[in-house]
PDB file of N, H, CA, C and O in Angstrom:
ATOM      1  N   MET A   1      50.102  80.693  66.981  1.00  0.00           N
ATOM      2  CA  MET A   1      48.965  81.659  67.275  1.00  0.00           C
ATOM      3  C   MET A   1      48.683  82.176  66.681  1.00  0.00           C
ATOM      4  O   MET A   1      49.552  82.814  66.087  1.00  0.00           O
ATOM      5  N   PRO A   2      47.090  82.415  66.237  1.00  0.00           N
ATOM      6  CA  PRO A   2      46.525  83.318  65.315  1.00  0.00           C
ATOM      7  C   PRO A   2      46.644  85.348  66.401  1.00  0.00           C
ATOM      8  O   PRO A   2      46.495  85.699  67.572  1.00  0.00           O
ATOM      9  N   ASP A   3      46.940  85.981  65.229  1.00  0.00           N
ATOM     10  H   ASP A   3      47.061  85.696  64.278  1.00  0.00           H
ATOM     11  CA  ASP A   3      46.867  87.447  65.471  1.00  0.00           C
ATOM     12  C   ASP A   3      45.479  87.652  66.244  1.00  0.00           C
ATOM     13  O   ASP A   3      44.374  87.359  65.788  1.00  0.00           O
ATOM     14  N   GLN A   4      45.823  88.375  67.872  1.00  0.00           N
ATOM     15  H   GLN A   4      46.721  88.612  68.243  1.00  0.00           H
ATOM     16  CA  GLN A   4      44.211  88.381  68.396  1.00  0.00           C
ATOM     17  C   GLN A   4      44.164  90.080  69.008  1.00  0.00           C
ATOM     18  O   GLN A   4      43.682  90.518  70.052  1.00  0.00           O
ATOM     19  N   ARG A   5      44.816  90.722  67.975  1.00  0.00           N
ATOM     20  H   ARG A   5      45.208  90.367  67.126  1.00  0.00           H
ATOM     21  CA  ARG A   5      44.926  92.076  68.262  1.00  0.00           C
ATOM     22  C   ARG A   5      43.461  92.405  68.189  1.00  0.00           C
ATOM     23  O   ARG A   5      42.844  91.453  67.711  1.00  0.00           O
ATOM     24  N   PRO A   6      42.621  93.518  68.526  1.00  0.00           N
ATOM     25  CA  PRO A   6      41.604  94.039  67.983  1.00  0.00           C
ATOM     26  C   PRO A   6      41.253  94.744  66.642  1.00  0.00           C
ATOM     27  O   PRO A   6      41.807  95.837  66.525  1.00  0.00           O
ATOM     28  N   GLU A   7      40.656  94.463  65.861  1.00  0.00           N
ATOM     29  H   GLU A   7      40.206  93.576  65.956  1.00  0.00           H
ATOM     30  CA  GLU A   7      39.833  95.145  64.538  1.00  0.00           C
ATOM     31  C   GLU A   7      40.273  97.066  65.270  1.00  0.00           C
ATOM     32  O   GLU A   7      40.316  97.366  66.463  1.00  0.00           O
ATOM     33  N   ARG A   8      40.460  97.761  64.391  1.00  0.00           N
ATOM     34  H   ARG A   8      40.426  97.517  63.422  1.00  0.00           H
ATOM     35  CA  ARG A   8      40.874  98.772  65.065  1.00  0.00           C
ATOM     36  C   ARG A   8      40.095  99.459  63.891  1.00  0.00           C
ATOM     37  O   ARG A   8      39.637  99.164  62.788  1.00  0.00           O
ATOM     38  N   ILE A   9      40.246 101.061  65.141  1.00  0.00           N
ATOM     39  H   ILE A   9      40.619 101.300  66.037  1.00  0.00           H
ATOM     40  CA  ILE A   9      38.674 101.892  64.576  1.00  0.00           C
ATOM     41  C   ILE A   9      38.723 103.000  63.680  1.00  0.00           C
ATOM     42  O   ILE A   9      39.371 103.933  64.152  1.00  0.00           O
ATOM     43  N   VAL A  10      38.347 103.168  62.769  1.00  0.00           N
ATOM     44  H   VAL A  10      37.820 102.409  62.385  1.00  0.00           H
ATOM     45  CA  VAL A  10      39.019 104.165  61.959  1.00  0.00           C
ATOM     46  C   VAL A  10      37.156 105.614  62.133  1.00  0.00           C
ATOM     47  O   VAL A  10      36.061 105.503  62.685  1.00  0.00           O
ATOM     48  N   THR A  11      37.644 106.409  61.538  1.00  0.00           N
ATOM     49  H   THR A  11      38.534 106.499  61.090  1.00  0.00           H
ATOM     50  CA  THR A  11      37.121 107.179  61.496  1.00  0.00           C
ATOM     51  C   THR A  11      36.381 107.923  59.669  1.00  0.00           C
ATOM     52  O   THR A  11      37.303 107.781  58.865  1.00  0.00           O
ATOM     53  N   TYR A  12      35.725 108.268  59.286  1.00  0.00           N
ATOM     54  H   TYR A  12      34.976 108.384  59.939  1.00  0.00           H
ATOM     55  CA  TYR A  12      35.100 108.828  58.711  1.00  0.00           C
ATOM     56  C   TYR A  12      33.564 109.740  58.651  1.00  0.00           C
ATOM     57  O   TYR A  12      32.544 109.582  59.322  1.00  0.00           O
ATOM     58  N   ARG A  13      33.974 111.021  57.250  1.00  0.00           N
ATOM     59  H   ARG A  13      34.803 111.149  56.705  1.00  0.00           H
ATOM     60  CA  ARG A  13      32.974 111.673  57.265  1.00  0.00           C
ATOM     61  C   ARG A  13      31.408 111.858  56.670  1.00  0.00           C
ATOM     62  O   ARG A  13      31.301 112.173  55.484  1.00  0.00           O
ATOM     63  N   VAL A  14      30.483 111.712  57.287  1.00  0.00           N
ATOM     64  H   VAL A  14      30.570 111.456  58.250  1.00  0.00           H
ATOM     65  CA  VAL A  14      29.806 111.109  56.555  1.00  0.00           C
ATOM     66  C   VAL A  14      29.000 112.059  55.562  1.00  0.00           C
ATOM     67  O   VAL A  14      29.075 113.287  55.620  1.00  0.00           O
ATOM     68  N   GLY A  15      28.250 111.386  54.681  1.00  0.00           N
ATOM     69  H   GLY A  15      28.189 110.389  54.634  1.00  0.00           H
ATOM     70  CA  GLY A  15      27.562 112.230  53.689  1.00  0.00           C
ATOM     71  C   GLY A  15      27.694 111.334  52.307  1.00  0.00           C
ATOM     72  O   GLY A  15      27.892 110.119  52.289  1.00  0.00           O
ATOM     73  N   GLU A  16      27.528 112.266  51.051  1.00  0.00           N
ATOM     74  H   GLU A  16      27.367 113.253  51.065  1.00  0.00           H
ATOM     75  CA  GLU A  16      27.626 111.704  50.105  1.00  0.00           C
ATOM     76  C   GLU A  16      29.150 111.130  49.524  1.00  0.00           C
ATOM     77  O   GLU A  16      29.856 110.331  50.139  1.00  0.00           O
ATOM     78  N   HIS A  17      29.386 111.574  48.549  1.00  0.00           N
ATOM     79  H   HIS A  17      28.812 112.222  48.049  1.00  0.00           H
ATOM     80  CA  HIS A  17      30.865 111.083  47.652  1.00  0.00           C
ATOM     81  C   HIS A  17      31.965 111.241  48.818  1.00  0.00           C
ATOM     82  O   HIS A  17      32.949 111.977  48.738  1.00  0.00           O
ATOM     83  N   ARG A  18      31.627 110.412  49.931  1.00  0.00           N
ATOM     84  H   ARG A  18      30.828 109.814  49.996  1.00  0.00           H
ATOM     85  CA  ARG A  18      32.697 109.776  50.460  1.00  0.00           C
ATOM     86  C   ARG A  18      33.223 108.927  50.203  1.00  0.00           C
ATOM     87  O   ARG A  18      32.530 108.042  49.700  1.00  0.00           O
ATOM     88  N   GLU A  19      35.167 108.547  50.409  1.00  0.00           N
ATOM     89  H   GLU A  19      35.730 109.266  50.817  1.00  0.00           H
ATOM     90  CA  GLU A  19      35.465 107.289  49.652  1.00  0.00           C
ATOM     91  C   GLU A  19      36.465 106.828  50.033  1.00  0.00           C
ATOM     92  O   GLU A  19      37.162 105.896  49.632  1.00  0.00           O
ATOM     93  N   ARG A  20      36.572 107.839  51.229  1.00  0.00           N
ATOM     94  H   ARG A  20      36.006 108.596  51.555  1.00  0.00           H
ATOM     95  CA  ARG A  20      37.910 107.403  52.411  1.00  0.00           C
ATOM     96  C   ARG A  20      37.699 107.333  53.920  1.00  0.00           C
ATOM     97  O   ARG A  20      37.015 108.109  54.587  1.00  0.00           O
ATOM     98  N   PHE A  21      38.519 106.088  54.431  1.00  0.00           N
ATOM     99  H   PHE A  21      39.075 105.458  53.888  1.00  0.00           H
ATOM    100  CA  PHE A  21      38.408 106.307  55.981  1.00  0.00           C
ATOM    101  C   PHE A  21      39.497 106.614  56.252  1.00  0.00           C
ATOM    102  O   PHE A  21      40.401 106.619  55.416  1.00  0.00           O
ATOM    103  N   HIS A  22      39.675 106.990  57.677  1.00  0.00           N
ATOM    104  H   HIS A  22      38.941 106.986  58.355  1.00  0.00           H
ATOM    105  CA  HIS A  22      40.806 107.582  58.555  1.00  0.00           C
ATOM    106  C   HIS A  22      41.568 107.367  59.178  1.00  0.00           C
ATOM    107  O   HIS A  22      41.680 108.531  59.563  1.00  0.00           O
ATOM    108  N   VAL A  23      42.301 106.871  59.705  1.00  0.00           N
ATOM    109  H   VAL A  23      42.210 105.925  59.392  1.00  0.00           H
ATOM    110  CA  VAL A  23      43.343 105.985  60.654  1.00  0.00           C
ATOM    111  C   VAL A  23      43.696 107.175  61.607  1.00  0.00           C
ATOM    112  O   VAL A  23      42.617 107.764  61.554  1.00  0.00           O
ATOM    113  N   ARG A  24      44.226 107.690  62.177  1.00  0.00           N
ATOM    114  H   ARG A  24      45.103 107.211  62.220  1.00  0.00           H
ATOM    115  CA  ARG A  24      44.740 109.238  62.634  1.00  0.00           C
ATOM    116  C   ARG A  24      43.716 110.510  62.859  1.00  0.00           C
ATOM    117  O   ARG A  24      43.751 111.383  61.992  1.00  0.00           O
ATOM    118  N   ALA A  25      43.074 110.626  63.639  1.00  0.00           N
ATOM    119  H   ALA A  25      43.045 109.917  64.344  1.00  0.00           H
ATOM    120  CA  ALA A  25      41.819 111.766  64.115  1.00  0.00           C
ATOM    121  C   ALA A  25      42.487 113.017  63.643  1.00  0.00           C
ATOM    122  O   ALA A  25      41.533 113.687  64.038  1.00  0.00           O
ATOM    123  N   ASP A  26      43.285 113.915  63.146  1.00  0.00           N
ATOM    124  H   ASP A  26      44.060 113.370  62.825  1.00  0.00           H
ATOM    125  CA  ASP A  26      44.064 114.740  62.912  1.00  0.00           C
ATOM    126  C   ASP A  26      44.853 115.054  60.909  1.00  0.00           C
ATOM    127  O   ASP A  26      45.593 115.850  60.331  1.00  0.00           O
ATOM    128  N   CYS A  27      43.966 113.702  60.578  1.00  0.00           N
ATOM    129  H   CYS A  27      43.366 113.055  61.048  1.00  0.00           H
ATOM    130  CA  CYS A  27      44.744 113.331  58.993  1.00  0.00           C
ATOM    131  C   CYS A  27      43.609 115.104  57.961  1.00  0.00           C
ATOM    132  O   CYS A  27      42.443 115.467  58.122  1.00  0.00           O
ATOM    133  N   SER A  28      44.406 115.513  57.299  1.00  0.00           N
ATOM    134  H   SER A  28      45.352 115.218  57.168  1.00  0.00           H
ATOM    135  CA  SER A  28      43.624 117.473  56.853  1.00  0.00           C
ATOM    136  C   SER A  28      42.620 116.210  55.944  1.00  0.00           C
ATOM    137  O   SER A  28      41.426 116.230  56.243  1.00  0.00           O
ATOM    138  N   GLY A  29      42.899 115.527  55.257  1.00  0.00           N
ATOM    139  H   GLY A  29      43.869 115.511  55.014  1.00  0.00           H
ATOM    140  CA  GLY A  29      41.121 114.798  54.653  1.00  0.00           C
ATOM    141  C   GLY A  29      40.035 114.758  55.335  1.00  0.00           C
ATOM    142  O   GLY A  29      38.836 114.970  55.153  1.00  0.00           O
ATOM    143  N   LEU A  30      41.171 114.232  56.701  1.00  0.00           N
ATOM    144  H   LEU A  30      42.145 114.060  56.849  1.00  0.00           H
ATOM    145  CA  LEU A  30      38.922 114.086  57.480  1.00  0.00           C
ATOM    146  C   LEU A  30      38.933 115.381  58.283  1.00  0.00           C
ATOM    147  O   LEU A  30      37.715 115.505  58.406  1.00  0.00           O
ATOM    148  N   THR A  31      39.441 116.417  58.906  1.00  0.00           N
ATOM    149  H   THR A  31      40.431 116.316  58.806  1.00  0.00           H
ATOM    150  CA  THR A  31      39.199 117.419  59.180  1.00  0.00           C
ATOM    151  C   THR A  31      39.674 119.071  58.767  1.00  0.00           C
ATOM    152  O   THR A  31      39.721 120.116  59.416  1.00  0.00           O
ATOM    153  N   GLY A  32      40.019 118.662  57.203  1.00  0.00           N
ATOM    154  H   GLY A  32      39.981 117.813  56.676  1.00  0.00           H
ATOM    155  CA  GLY A  32      39.971 119.951  56.429  1.00  0.00           C
ATOM    156  C   GLY A  32      38.846 120.279  56.106  1.00  0.00           C
ATOM    157  O   GLY A  32      37.999 119.673  56.763  1.00  0.00           O
ATOM    158  N   ARG A  33      38.325 121.177  55.171  1.00  0.00           N
ATOM    159  H   ARG A  33      39.013 121.669  54.637  1.00  0.00           H
ATOM    160  CA  ARG A  33      36.786 121.754  53.822  1.00  0.00           C
ATOM    161  C   ARG A  33      35.757 121.351  55.980  1.00  0.00           C
ATOM    162  O   ARG A  33      35.138 120.290  55.896  1.00  0.00           O
ATOM    163  N   ARG A  34      35.650 121.851  57.120  1.00  0.00           N
ATOM    164  H   ARG A  34      36.153 122.713  57.188  1.00  0.00           H
ATOM    165  CA  ARG A  34      34.670 121.675  57.771  1.00  0.00           C
ATOM    166  C   ARG A  34      33.761 122.317  56.728  1.00  0.00           C
ATOM    167  O   ARG A  34      34.017 121.583  55.773  1.00  0.00           O
ATOM    168  N   SER A  35      33.125 122.946  56.404  1.00  0.00           N
ATOM    169  H   SER A  35      32.918 123.543  57.180  1.00  0.00           H
ATOM    170  CA  SER A  35      31.951 123.361  55.577  1.00  0.00           C
ATOM    171  C   SER A  35      31.337 122.767  55.100  1.00  0.00           C
ATOM    172  O   SER A  35      30.109 122.839  55.139  1.00  0.00           O
ATOM    173  N   THR A  36      32.226 121.697  54.272  1.00  0.00           N
ATOM    174  H   THR A  36      33.224 121.638  54.241  1.00  0.00           H
ATOM    175  CA  THR A  36      31.359 120.399  53.640  1.00  0.00           C
ATOM    176  C   THR A  36      30.982 119.169  54.109  1.00  0.00           C
ATOM    177  O   THR A  36      30.412 118.278  53.480  1.00  0.00           O
ATOM    178  N   VAL A  37      31.514 119.179  55.836  1.00  0.00           N
ATOM    179  H   VAL A  37      31.977 119.903  56.347  1.00  0.00           H
ATOM    180  CA  VAL A  37      30.962 118.174  56.254  1.00  0.00           C
ATOM    181  C   VAL A  37      30.516 118.674  57.619  1.00  0.00           C
ATOM    182  O   VAL A  37      31.280 119.606  57.872  1.00  0.00           O
ATOM    183  N   ASP A  38      29.637 118.516  58.655  1.00  0.00           N
ATOM    184  H   ASP A  38      29.017 117.759  58.450  1.00  0.00           H
ATOM    185  CA  ASP A  38      29.707 118.449  60.107  1.00  0.00           C
ATOM    186  C   ASP A  38      29.061 116.821  60.833  1.00  0.00           C
ATOM    187  O   ASP A  38      28.610 116.823  61.979  1.00  0.00           O
ATOM    188  N   THR A  39      29.100 115.685  60.096  1.00  0.00           N
ATOM    189  H   THR A  39      29.467 115.684  59.166  1.00  0.00           H
ATOM    190  CA  THR A  39      28.385 114.911  61.241  1.00  0.00           C
ATOM    191  C   THR A  39      30.855 113.674  60.541  1.00  0.00           C
ATOM    192  O   THR A  39      31.524 113.307  59.575  1.00  0.00           O
ATOM    193  N   TRP A  40      30.840 113.737  61.875  1.00  0.00           N
ATOM    194  H   TRP A  40      30.297 114.035  62.660  1.00  0.00           H
ATOM    195  CA  TRP A  40      31.992 112.421  61.269  1.00  0.00           C
ATOM    196  C   TRP A  40      31.415 110.995  61.661  1.00  0.00           C
ATOM    197  O   TRP A  40      30.276 111.338  61.977  1.00  0.00           O
ATOM    198  N   ALA A  41      31.453 109.575  61.856  1.00  0.00           N
ATOM    199  H   ALA A  41      32.379 109.297  61.599  1.00  0.00           H
ATOM    200  CA  ALA A  41      31.436 108.598  62.498  1.00  0.00           C
ATOM    201  C   ALA A  41      32.673 107.504  62.877  1.00  0.00           C
ATOM    202  O   ALA A  41      33.505 107.552  61.970  1.00  0.00           O
ATOM    203  N   ALA A  42      32.985 106.724  63.720  1.00  0.00           N
ATOM    204  H   ALA A  42      32.309 106.685  64.457  1.00  0.00           H
ATOM    205  CA  ALA A  42      33.463 106.072  63.652  1.00  0.00           C
ATOM    206  C   ALA A  42      33.493 104.601  64.327  1.00  0.00           C
ATOM    207  O   ALA A  42      33.427 104.280  65.514  1.00  0.00           O
ATOM    208  N   VAL A  43      33.632 103.730  63.018  1.00  0.00           N
ATOM    209  H   VAL A  43      33.686 103.991  62.054  1.00  0.00           H
ATOM    210  CA  VAL A  43      33.395 102.270  62.919  1.00  0.00           C
ATOM    211  C   VAL A  43      34.700 101.360  63.339  1.00  0.00           C
ATOM    212  O   VAL A  43      35.849 101.622  63.693  1.00  0.00           O
ATOM    213  N   PRO A  44      33.906 100.101  63.113  1.00  0.00           N
ATOM    214  CA  PRO A  44      35.505  98.749  63.391  1.00  0.00           C
ATOM    215  C   PRO A  44      35.947  99.058  61.290  1.00  0.00           C
ATOM    216  O   PRO A  44      35.159  99.613  60.525  1.00  0.00           O
ATOM    217  N   GLU A  45      37.072  98.615  60.955  1.00  0.00           N
ATOM    218  H   GLU A  45      37.712  98.163  61.576  1.00  0.00           H
ATOM    219  CA  GLU A  45      37.754  99.403  59.670  1.00  0.00           C
ATOM    220  C   GLU A  45      36.877  98.105  58.282  1.00  0.00           C
ATOM    221  O   GLU A  45      36.783  98.384  57.087  1.00  0.00           O
ATOM    222  N   SER A  46      36.534  97.210  58.715  1.00  0.00           N
ATOM    223  H   SER A  46      36.610  96.983  59.686  1.00  0.00           H
ATOM    224  CA  SER A  46      35.637  96.090  57.898  1.00  0.00           C
ATOM    225  C   SER A  46      34.616  96.713  57.495  1.00  0.00           C
ATOM    226  O   SER A  46      34.441  96.872  56.287  1.00  0.00           O
ATOM    227  N   ASP A  47      33.552  97.291  58.614  1.00  0.00           N
ATOM    228  H   ASP A  47      33.694  97.162  59.595  1.00  0.00           H
ATOM    229  CA  ASP A  47      32.624  98.180  58.816  1.00  0.00           C
ATOM    230  C   ASP A  47      32.801  99.260  57.723  1.00  0.00           C
ATOM    231  O   ASP A  47      31.898  99.126  56.897  1.00  0.00           O
ATOM    232  N   ALA A  48      33.309  99.884  57.535  1.00  0.00           N
ATOM    233  H   ALA A  48      34.042  99.992  58.206  1.00  0.00           H
ATOM    234  CA  ALA A  48      34.068 101.083  56.768  1.00  0.00           C
ATOM    235  C   ALA A  48      34.027 100.424  55.235  1.00  0.00           C
ATOM    236  O   ALA A  48      33.474 100.750  54.184  1.00  0.00           O
ATOM    237  N   ARG A  49      34.990  99.211  55.692  1.00  0.00           N
ATOM    238  H   ARG A  49      35.439  98.946  56.546  1.00  0.00           H
ATOM    239  CA  ARG A  49      35.322  98.911  53.525  1.00  0.00           C
ATOM    240  C   ARG A  49      33.795  98.233  53.918  1.00  0.00           C
ATOM    241  O   ARG A  49      33.374  98.145  52.764  1.00  0.00           O
ATOM    242  N   ALA A  50      32.982  97.839  54.537  1.00  0.00           N
ATOM    243  H   ALA A  50      33.324  97.910  55.474  1.00  0.00           H
ATOM    244  CA  ALA A  50      31.399  97.399  53.771  1.00  0.00           C
ATOM    245  C   ALA A  50      30.298  98.505  53.270  1.00  0.00           C
ATOM    246  O   ALA A  50      29.294  98.543  52.559  1.00  0.00           O
ATOM    247  N   LEU A  51      31.171  99.463  54.148  1.00  0.00           N
ATOM    248  H   LEU A  51      31.987  99.432  54.726  1.00  0.00           H
ATOM    249  CA  LEU A  51      30.202 100.546  52.985  1.00  0.00           C
ATOM    250  C   LEU A  51      31.156 101.349  51.784  1.00  0.00           C
ATOM    251  O   LEU A  51      31.233 102.562  51.589  1.00  0.00           O
ATOM    252  N   GLY A  52      31.917 100.124  50.986  1.00  0.00           N
ATOM    253  H   GLY A  52      31.855  99.139  51.145  1.00  0.00           H
ATOM    254  CA  GLY A  52      32.509 100.770  50.535  1.00  0.00           C
ATOM    255  C   GLY A  52      34.130 101.527  50.258  1.00  0.00           C
ATOM    256  O   GLY A  52      34.796 101.697  49.237  1.00  0.00           O
ATOM    257  N   LEU A  53      34.335 101.838  51.603  1.00  0.00           N
ATOM    258  H   LEU A  53      33.794 101.700  52.432  1.00  0.00           H
ATOM    259  CA  LEU A  53      35.405 103.181  51.465  1.00  0.00           C
ATOM    260  C   LEU A  53      36.972 102.759  51.584  1.00  0.00           C
ATOM    261  O   LEU A  53      37.312 102.019  52.506  1.00  0.00           O
ATOM    262  N   ASP A  54      37.534 103.044  51.026  1.00  0.00           N
ATOM    263  H   ASP A  54      37.257 103.645  50.277  1.00  0.00           H
ATOM    264  CA  ASP A  54      38.923 102.967  50.766  1.00  0.00           C
ATOM    265  C   ASP A  54      39.836 103.517  52.540  1.00  0.00           C
ATOM    266  O   ASP A  54      39.515 104.343  53.394  1.00  0.00           O
ATOM    267  N   ALA A  55      40.849 102.696  52.436  1.00  0.00           N
ATOM    268  H   ALA A  55      41.110 102.024  51.742  1.00  0.00           H
ATOM    269  CA  ALA A  55      42.104 103.939  53.267  1.00  0.00           C
ATOM    270  C   ALA A  55      41.915 104.967  53.079  1.00  0.00           C
ATOM    271  O   ALA A  55      41.414 105.168  51.973  1.00  0.00           O
ATOM    272  N   CYS A  56      42.116 105.984  53.789  1.00  0.00           N
ATOM    273  H   CYS A  56      42.523 105.820  54.688  1.00  0.00           H
ATOM    274  CA  CYS A  56      43.008 107.074  53.170  1.00  0.00           C
ATOM    275  C   CYS A  56      45.094 106.524  53.177  1.00  0.00           C
ATOM    276  O   CYS A  56      45.896 106.028  53.968  1.00  0.00           O
ATOM    277  N   ARG A  57      45.076 106.986  51.915  1.00  0.00           N
ATOM    278  H   ARG A  57      44.424 107.389  51.273  1.00  0.00           H
ATOM    279  CA  ARG A  57      46.636 107.298  51.537  1.00  0.00           C
ATOM    280  C   ARG A  57      47.673 108.204  52.129  1.00  0.00           C
ATOM    281  O   ARG A  57      48.740 108.275  51.520  1.00  0.00           O
ATOM    282  N   ARG A  58      47.544 108.804  53.066  1.00  0.00           N
ATOM    283  H   ARG A  58      46.677 108.746  53.561  1.00  0.00           H
ATOM    284  CA  ARG A  58      47.494 110.124  53.664  1.00  0.00           C
ATOM    285  C   ARG A  58      48.201 109.614  54.779  1.00  0.00           C
ATOM    286  O   ARG A  58      49.431 109.567  54.767  1.00  0.00           O
ATOM    287  N   CYS A  59      47.309 109.105  56.051  1.00  0.00           N
ATOM    288  H   CYS A  59      46.310 109.143  56.061  1.00  0.00           H
ATOM    289  CA  CYS A  59      47.328 108.934  57.394  1.00  0.00           C
ATOM    290  C   CYS A  59      47.738 107.223  57.608  1.00  0.00           C
ATOM    291  O   CYS A  59      48.341 106.568  58.458  1.00  0.00           O
ATOM    292  N   ASP A  60      47.079 106.961  56.399  1.00  0.00           N
ATOM    293  H   ASP A  60      46.589 107.493  55.709  1.00  0.00           H
ATOM    294  CA  ASP A  60      47.163 105.115  56.305  1.00  0.00           C
ATOM    295  C   ASP A  60      48.173 104.930  54.866  1.00  0.00           C
ATOM    296  O   ASP A  60      47.760 103.945  54.254  1.00  0.00           O
ATOM    297  N   PRO A  61      48.961 105.360  54.388  1.00  0.00           N
ATOM    298  CA  PRO A  61      49.816 104.633  53.561  1.00  0.00           C
ATOM    299  C   PRO A  61      50.258 103.244  53.133  1.00  0.00           C
ATOM    300  O   PRO A  61      51.241 102.739  53.675  1.00  0.00           O
ATOM    301  N   PRO A  62      49.630 102.644  52.253  1.00  0.00           N
ATOM    302  CA  PRO A  62      50.369 101.682  51.451  1.00  0.00           C
ATOM    303  C   PRO A  62      52.018 101.076  51.630  1.00  0.00           C
ATOM    304  O   PRO A  62      52.898 101.422  50.842  1.00  0.00           O
ATOM    305  N   SER A  63      52.212 100.367  52.493  1.00  0.00           N
ATOM    306  H   SER A  63      51.497 100.086  53.133  1.00  0.00           H
ATOM    307  CA  SER A  63      53.101  99.268  52.628  1.00  0.00           C
ATOM    308  C   SER A  63      54.052  99.160  51.217  1.00  0.00           C
ATOM    309  O   SER A  63      53.735  98.956  50.045  1.00  0.00           O
ATOM    310  N   GLY A  64      55.010  99.330  51.698  1.00  0.00           N
ATOM    311  H   GLY A  64      55.268  99.497  52.650  1.00  0.00           H
ATOM    312  CA  GLY A  64      55.939  98.841  50.271  1.00  0.00           C
ATOM    313  C   GLY A  64      57.457  99.688  49.715  1.00  0.00           C
ATOM    314  O   GLY A  64      58.270 100.192  50.490  1.00  0.00           O
ATOM    315  N   PRO A  65      57.515  99.687  48.954  1.00  0.00           N
ATOM    316  CA  PRO A  65      58.974  99.815  47.784  1.00  0.00           C
ATOM    317  C   PRO A  65      58.776 101.841  48.350  1.00  0.00           C
ATOM    318  O   PRO A  65      59.661 102.659  48.604  1.00  0.00           O
ATOM    319  N   THR A  66      57.374 101.981  48.350  1.00  0.00           N
ATOM    320  H   THR A  66      56.656 101.317  48.143  1.00  0.00           H
ATOM    321  CA  THR A  66      57.422 103.915  48.459  1.00  0.00           C
ATOM    322  C   THR A  66      56.725 103.843  50.373  1.00  0.00           C
ATOM    323  O   THR A  66      56.844 104.822  51.108  1.00  0.00           O
ATOM    324  N   GLY A  67      56.341 103.090  50.643  1.00  0.00           N
ATOM    325  H   GLY A  67      56.244 102.294  50.045  1.00  0.00           H
ATOM    326  CA  GLY A  67      55.120 103.395  52.382  1.00  0.00           C
ATOM    327  C   GLY A  67      56.848 103.589  52.880  1.00  0.00           C
ATOM    328  O   GLY A  67      57.961 103.673  52.361  1.00  0.00           O
ATOM    329  N   PRO A  68      56.091 103.591  54.465  1.00  0.00           N
ATOM    330  CA  PRO A  68      56.509 103.337  55.610  1.00  0.00           C
ATOM    331  C   PRO A  68      57.449 103.079  55.932  1.00  0.00           C
ATOM    332  O   PRO A  68      58.331 103.827  56.352  1.00  0.00           O
ATOM    333  N   ALA A  69      57.467 101.323  55.728  1.00  0.00           N
ATOM    334  H   ALA A  69      56.750 100.716  55.386  1.00  0.00           H
ATOM    335  CA  ALA A  69      58.308 100.520  56.120  1.00  0.00           C
ATOM    336  C   ALA A  69      59.979 100.802  54.945  1.00  0.00           C
ATOM    337  O   ALA A  69      60.971 100.245  55.417  1.00  0.00           O
ATOM    338  N   SER A  70      60.203 101.512  53.703  1.00  0.00           N
ATOM    339  H   SER A  70      59.398 101.965  53.320  1.00  0.00           H
ATOM    340  CA  SER A  70      61.222 101.694  53.409  1.00  0.00           C
ATOM    341  C   SER A  70      61.847 102.993  53.824  1.00  0.00           C
ATOM    342  O   SER A  70      62.711 103.486  53.098  1.00  0.00           O
ATOM    343  N   ALA A  71      61.459 103.621  54.999  1.00  0.00           N
ATOM    344  H   ALA A  71      60.758 103.221  55.588  1.00  0.00           H
ATOM    345  CA  ALA A  71      62.405 104.547  55.339  1.00  0.00           C
ATOM    346  C   ALA A  71      63.213 104.092  56.106  1.00  0.00           C
ATOM    347  O   ALA A  71      64.138 104.793  56.516  1.00  0.00           O
TER     348      ALA A  71
END
């Protein structure tokens, strides 16, 4: 049976020069330097990727030899 979990909602900082989306609301990449942004958005992950954003490596590290699966 196919995986039917709902798509996760991610958050990003709205504005120019934004490259990452975040899966954790407490990620310092999202909440740090508040003087540089005053607007955030939450969208399904596929929408964030369609905007050209990649996953933040701090709050959503890749799995693999150096990722959380190897701990």
